[in-house]
C-alpha positions as CSV (number, residue, x, y, z in Angstrom):
1,M,-4.7,-49.3,14.3
2,N,-7.5,-51.7,13.4
3,T,-10.3,-50.2,11.4
4,Q,-13.1,-51.5,13.1
5,W,-11.4,-50.6,16.2
6,K,-10.9,-47.0,15.5
7,T,-14.3,-46.3,14.0
8,F,-15.9,-47.7,17.5
9,L,-13.6,-45.2,19.2
10,Q,-14.4,-42.3,16.9
11,Q,-18.5,-43.1,17.4
12,R,-17.7,-43.1,21.5
13,G,-15.9,-39.8,21.2
14,A,-12.8,-41.5,22.2
15,Q,-9.5,-39.4,22.0
16,L,-7.2,-40.9,19.5
17,S,-3.7,-40.9,19.7
18,D,-3.4,-39.2,16.4
19,Q,-5.1,-36.1,17.0
20,D,-3.3,-33.2,18.7
21,Q,-5.2,-31.8,21.4
22,V,-3.3,-31.7,24.7
23,H,-6.1,-33.5,27.6
24,F,-3.5,-33.0,30.9
25,P,-4.1,-36.7,32.8
26,T,-5.5,-36.3,36.1
27,P,-4.9,-38.4,39.0
28,E,-8.6,-38.5,40.3
29,A,-9.6,-41.0,37.3
30,S,-7.8,-44.0,39.4
31,K,-10.2,-43.1,41.9
32,T,-12.9,-44.4,39.8
33,C,-12.5,-46.3,36.5
34,A,-10.7,-45.1,33.3
35,L,-10.6,-46.7,30.1
36,C,-7.3,-46.1,27.8
37,D,-7.1,-46.5,24.7
38,L,-3.4,-48.3,23.8
39,S,-3.9,-48.4,19.9
40,D,-0.4,-46.3,20.1
41,W,1.7,-49.8,21.0
42,G,2.3,-52.9,18.9
43,W,2.7,-55.9,18.7
44,I,5.1,-58.4,16.9
45,E,4.1,-62.2,16.8
46,V,6.8,-64.8,16.8
47,S,6.2,-68.4,15.7
48,G,7.9,-71.9,14.9
49,K,9.3,-74.7,16.2
50,D,12.4,-72.8,16.9
51,A,10.9,-70.0,18.6
52,V,11.8,-70.3,22.2
53,Q,15.6,-71.2,21.1
54,F,15.0,-68.2,19.0
55,L,14.2,-65.6,21.2
56,Q,16.4,-67.2,24.1
57,G,19.3,-66.0,21.8
58,Q,17.8,-62.6,21.9
59,L,15.9,-61.3,24.4
60,T,17.7,-60.8,28.4
61,N,14.8,-62.7,30.0
62,D,14.1,-66.7,30.4
63,V,11.1,-66.8,28.1
64,R,11.0,-70.4,29.5
65,E,9.5,-69.2,32.5
66,L,6.6,-67.9,30.4
67,S,3.4,-69.9,31.2
68,D,-0.6,-69.0,30.9
69,R,0.2,-67.4,33.6
70,H,3.3,-65.4,34.2
71,A,4.1,-62.8,31.2
72,H,7.1,-60.5,32.0
73,L,9.3,-57.6,30.6
74,S,12.6,-58.2,28.6
75,A,14.7,-56.2,26.5
76,H,16.6,-57.3,22.9
77,C,20.5,-55.4,23.0
78,T,23.2,-54.5,21.2
79,P,25.9,-56.9,21.1
80,K,27.2,-53.6,23.5
81,G,24.6,-54.3,25.9
82,R,22.1,-51.4,24.7
83,M,19.0,-52.4,24.5
84,L,17.0,-51.6,21.4
85,A,14.0,-52.3,22.5
86,I,12.2,-53.1,25.5
87,F,9.0,-55.7,25.8
88,R,6.2,-57.4,27.5
89,V,6.2,-61.1,26.8
90,L,3.3,-63.2,26.5
91,R,3.3,-66.7,26.0
92,L,0.2,-68.5,24.0
93,G,1.3,-72.1,23.6
94,D,4.1,-72.1,20.8
95,T,3.2,-68.6,20.3
96,F,5.3,-65.5,21.6
97,L,3.9,-61.9,21.4
98,L,6.0,-59.2,21.8
99,Q,4.2,-55.6,23.1
100,L,6.3,-52.5,22.6
101,P,5.5,-48.9,21.3
102,R,4.5,-48.8,17.5
103,S,6.9,-46.5,16.6
104,L,9.6,-49.1,17.2
105,V,7.8,-52.0,15.5
106,A,9.3,-51.8,11.9
107,S,12.8,-51.3,13.2
108,T,12.7,-54.3,15.3
109,L,11.1,-56.3,13.3
110,Q,13.8,-55.9,10.6
111,R,16.6,-56.2,13.6
112,L,15.0,-59.7,14.5
113,Q,14.7,-61.0,11.0
114,F,18.6,-60.4,10.6
115,F,19.1,-63.0,13.3
116,V,16.8,-65.7,12.2
117,L,19.0,-67.1,9.6
118,R,18.0,-70.7,9.1
119,A,15.7,-71.3,12.3
120,Q,12.2,-71.9,11.8
121,V,10.4,-69.0,13.1
122,G,7.9,-66.7,12.1
123,L,7.7,-62.9,12.7
124,R,5.0,-60.7,11.5
125,D,3.5,-57.3,12.5
126,V,0.3,-58.0,13.7
127,S,-0.6,-54.8,15.3
128,D,-3.6,-53.9,13.4
129,E,-5.3,-57.5,13.9
130,F,-6.1,-56.9,17.2
131,A,-7.9,-54.2,19.5
132,F,-5.9,-53.1,22.9
133,F,-7.1,-51.1,25.6
134,G,-6.8,-50.3,29.3
135,L,-8.5,-50.2,32.8
136,A,-7.2,-48.3,35.2
137,G,-8.3,-47.4,38.6
138,D,-9.9,-48.7,42.0
139,R,-12.4,-50.7,41.1
140,A,-11.0,-52.5,37.9
141,E,-10.4,-55.8,39.4
142,S,-14.3,-56.0,40.5
143,L,-15.5,-54.5,37.1
144,L,-13.4,-57.3,35.4
145,S,-14.2,-60.5,37.5
146,P,-17.2,-61.5,36.0
147,H,-15.1,-61.8,32.8
148,F,-11.8,-63.8,34.5
149,D,-10.6,-65.6,37.2
150,L,-8.8,-62.8,38.9
151,D,-6.1,-65.1,40.8
152,P,-4.0,-62.7,42.6
153,A,-1.0,-65.1,42.0
154,R,-1.1,-64.6,38.3
155,D,-0.5,-61.7,36.0
156,F,-1.8,-63.2,32.8
157,F,-5.2,-64.3,32.2
158,P,-5.6,-65.9,28.4
159,S,-8.9,-67.0,27.2
160,A,-10.6,-68.0,24.2
161,T,-11.3,-64.3,22.8
162,K,-9.4,-62.3,24.6
163,I,-5.9,-61.7,26.9
164,L,-5.8,-59.6,30.0
165,L,-2.8,-58.1,32.0
166,R,-2.5,-57.0,35.4
167,I,0.3,-54.1,35.4
168,P,2.2,-53.6,38.6
169,G,2.3,-49.9,40.0
170,P,0.6,-48.1,42.6
171,T,-2.8,-47.7,40.8
172,P,-4.5,-51.3,40.0
173,R,-4.8,-51.8,36.3
174,F,-5.2,-54.4,33.7
175,Q,-4.3,-54.6,29.7
176,L,-7.2,-56.1,26.9
177,L,-6.1,-57.7,23.7
178,G,-8.0,-59.4,21.5
179,P,-10.4,-59.5,18.5
180,P,-12.0,-56.4,17.6
181,E,-15.8,-58.0,18.5
182,S,-14.6,-58.9,21.4
183,M,-13.1,-56.0,22.9
184,I,-15.8,-53.5,21.1
185,A,-18.6,-55.7,23.4
186,L,-16.3,-55.3,26.8
187,W,-15.6,-52.3,26.2
188,E,-19.7,-51.3,25.8
189,E,-20.0,-53.5,29.1
190,L,-17.4,-51.5,31.2
191,E,-18.2,-48.2,29.9
192,P,-21.4,-47.2,32.3
193,E,-18.7,-47.6,35.6
194,A,-15.3,-45.9,33.3
195,S,-14.5,-42.9,31.5
196,P,-13.0,-42.9,28.1
197,R,-9.3,-41.8,28.6
198,E,-6.6,-40.6,26.5
199,G,-3.4,-43.1,26.0
200,N,-1.8,-40.2,27.9
201,F,-3.4,-41.2,31.2
202,W,-1.9,-44.6,30.7
203,S,1.7,-43.3,29.9
204,L,1.8,-41.5,33.1
205,L,0.6,-43.7,35.0
206,D,3.6,-46.2,33.8
207,I,6.0,-43.1,34.5
208,R,4.4,-44.0,37.9
209,A,4.9,-47.6,38.4
210,G,8.5,-47.1,36.9
211,L,8.0,-49.1,33.8
212,P,10.6,-48.1,31.2
213,W,10.0,-48.0,27.6
214,I,12.9,-47.6,24.8
215,Y,11.5,-45.1,22.2
216,P,13.0,-44.5,18.7
217,E,15.0,-41.4,20.7
218,T,16.5,-43.3,22.9
219,R,17.5,-46.6,20.9
220,E,21.2,-47.4,22.4
221,A,21.3,-45.1,25.0
222,W,21.3,-47.9,27.9
223,V,22.1,-51.1,29.1
224,P,19.0,-52.8,30.9
225,Q,20.6,-51.6,34.5
226,M,20.3,-48.2,34.1
227,V,16.5,-48.4,33.4
228,N,16.1,-51.1,37.0
229,L,14.8,-54.0,34.5
230,Q,16.9,-56.0,37.0
231,R,14.2,-54.5,39.3
232,I,11.1,-55.5,37.6
233,D,11.5,-59.0,36.2
234,G,13.2,-58.0,32.8
235,V,16.5,-59.7,32.9
236,S,17.9,-63.1,33.7
237,F,21.3,-63.9,35.2
238,T,21.1,-67.5,34.5
239,K,19.7,-68.5,31.0
240,G,22.7,-68.4,29.1
241,C,23.8,-66.6,26.3
242,Y,22.3,-63.7,24.2
243,T,22.7,-61.0,22.2
244,G,25.2,-58.7,24.5
245,Q,24.5,-60.9,27.3
246,E,28.6,-60.8,28.0
247,V,28.2,-57.0,29.0
248,V,24.4,-56.9,30.7
249,A,26.4,-59.9,33.2
250,R,29.5,-58.5,34.0
251,M,28.0,-55.3,34.8
252,Q,26.0,-57.0,37.2
253,Y,28.6,-58.9,38.4
254,L,31.6,-57.1,38.0
255,G,30.6,-53.3,37.1
256,K,30.1,-50.0,39.0
257,L,27.1,-48.6,37.5
258,K,27.1,-44.7,38.0
259,R,23.2,-44.2,36.2
260,R,20.1,-45.8,37.2
261,M,16.2,-44.5,36.3
262,Y,14.5,-41.9,38.7
263,W,11.1,-41.0,39.0
264,A,10.8,-36.8,38.7
265,E,8.9,-34.2,38.6
266,V,10.0,-30.5,37.0
267,E,7.8,-26.9,36.7
268,T,8.3,-26.0,33.5
269,D,6.0,-25.0,30.2
270,Q,8.6,-26.2,27.8
271,P,8.1,-29.6,26.3
272,V,9.6,-32.7,27.7
273,V,10.7,-35.3,25.7
274,P,12.4,-39.1,25.3
275,G,16.1,-38.5,24.9
276,Q,16.2,-34.8,25.9
277,A,19.5,-34.2,27.7
278,L,19.7,-33.2,31.0
279,H,22.4,-30.9,33.1
280,A,24.0,-31.1,36.6
281,P,26.5,-28.2,37.2
282,S,28.8,-31.0,39.3
283,S,28.7,-33.5,36.6
284,R,32.5,-35.2,35.6
285,S,31.2,-36.9,32.5
286,E,31.7,-36.2,28.9
287,Q,28.0,-37.1,28.2
288,A,25.3,-35.6,29.7
289,T,24.6,-36.1,33.3
290,G,21.5,-38.4,32.4
291,R,18.3,-38.5,29.7
292,V,14.6,-38.6,30.1
293,V,13.3,-41.9,29.4
294,S,9.5,-40.7,29.6
295,A,7.4,-37.8,30.2
296,Q,4.1,-36.5,30.5
297,Q,2.5,-32.9,31.0
298,V,0.2,-33.1,34.0
299,A,-0.5,-29.6,34.3
300,P,0.3,-26.5,32.1
301,D,3.5,-25.7,33.7
302,R,4.0,-29.2,35.1
303,W,5.8,-32.6,33.8
304,E,6.4,-35.8,35.3
305,L,8.8,-38.3,34.0
306,L,11.6,-41.0,34.1
307,A,15.1,-39.9,33.8
308,V,18.2,-41.7,33.7
309,V,20.7,-40.0,35.6
310,E,24.2,-40.0,37.6
311,I,23.6,-40.9,40.9
312,H,26.3,-38.8,42.8
313,T,24.4,-35.9,41.2
314,A,20.8,-37.3,42.0
315,E,21.9,-37.3,45.5
316,A,23.4,-34.0,45.3
317,G,19.8,-32.5,43.8
318,D,22.1,-31.3,41.7
319,V,20.1,-32.1,38.2
320,Y,18.4,-29.7,35.4
321,L,16.5,-29.6,32.8
322,N,19.1,-28.0,30.5
323,E,21.9,-25.4,31.9
324,G,20.2,-22.3,33.8
325,G,16.2,-24.6,33.4
326,A,14.8,-25.7,35.7
327,R,15.5,-28.3,38.6
328,L,14.4,-31.7,38.9
329,R,12.6,-33.2,41.7
330,L,13.7,-36.8,41.7
331,A,12.8,-39.5,43.9
332,S,13.2,-43.7,43.5
333,P,10.6,-45.2,41.9
334,P,7.9,-47.3,43.8
335,Y,10.0,-51.0,43.5
336,G,12.8,-49.1,45.0
337,F,16.8,-49.7,44.4
338,D,18.8,-52.5,45.2
339,E,20.2,-52.4,48.6
340,T,23.7,-52.1,47.9
341,P,23.8,-49.9,44.5
342,Q,28.0,-49.7,43.0
343,T,28.3,-45.8,42.0
344,E,31.6,-45.7,41.1
345,S,32.5,-46.5,37.4
346,A,29.8,-47.6,34.6
């Protein structure tokens, strides 16, 4: 975390991500406004005259569609189509910024560097060069409108001193990124109208929006369609070749997907963590019937999560945290599923 930003938050009494206290996120904050430190997220900068060509060969989405009005999600896959990371990708002129969990920055940077070869591309971890926070709640847009022209047709609003991103989902929210000085000034202006919250509140909103992320525990666990990435502007099927493209395209046009990502709720006082295996008595798979994508505890005995689950066991309501454990209540994410899901084999 940027030292200046960390010092500022400590002075404000904001809860930092490296502290161990448990504070359950509550939905009431969205009715007013919540300020969330997002320093547990990282950023990779991709620059150079070959940056577009390089990213086109490595990411599932088409970076040529990015502009100063639009950002998007994308994934980096193995040759077998299994995701190593999911990014939110921004374009600032000839430079690209890739947002991902900070815990994956080092390994992802090393992996991408492997593909540079002779291309004129620079890759850098710039996570500590910025301050990064979120604003969520019903009044978020009105509080930010004095600083940005919030055209509803845009989701990306870059300026000379800061960057704003509109994040989709049931709760209005925005991410703000910039030099610590400008972010501190903006936080101080927003603070009288918004309450500082821990990063787990922001993660809960991602879960409720059906936005998946890859963590170290879930690298190479899924192809993009299993986490609904094609439903949330995370995959292009017209851009051409990239690492893993053949498998991803075959799944879309010729395969029959039997797993997909659901929102879920479960009553348990035991930890629920990314990568945790799920159980279903009716499952015929040699693997687990599903795995947790992300999870947040919302009460001493209740968790909300995203999970990739076999479709037939989900539809049967037959999914548990473990054998003999708590049953999951599953539902579709807010954007729904493909109209005619293919469910026989994958």
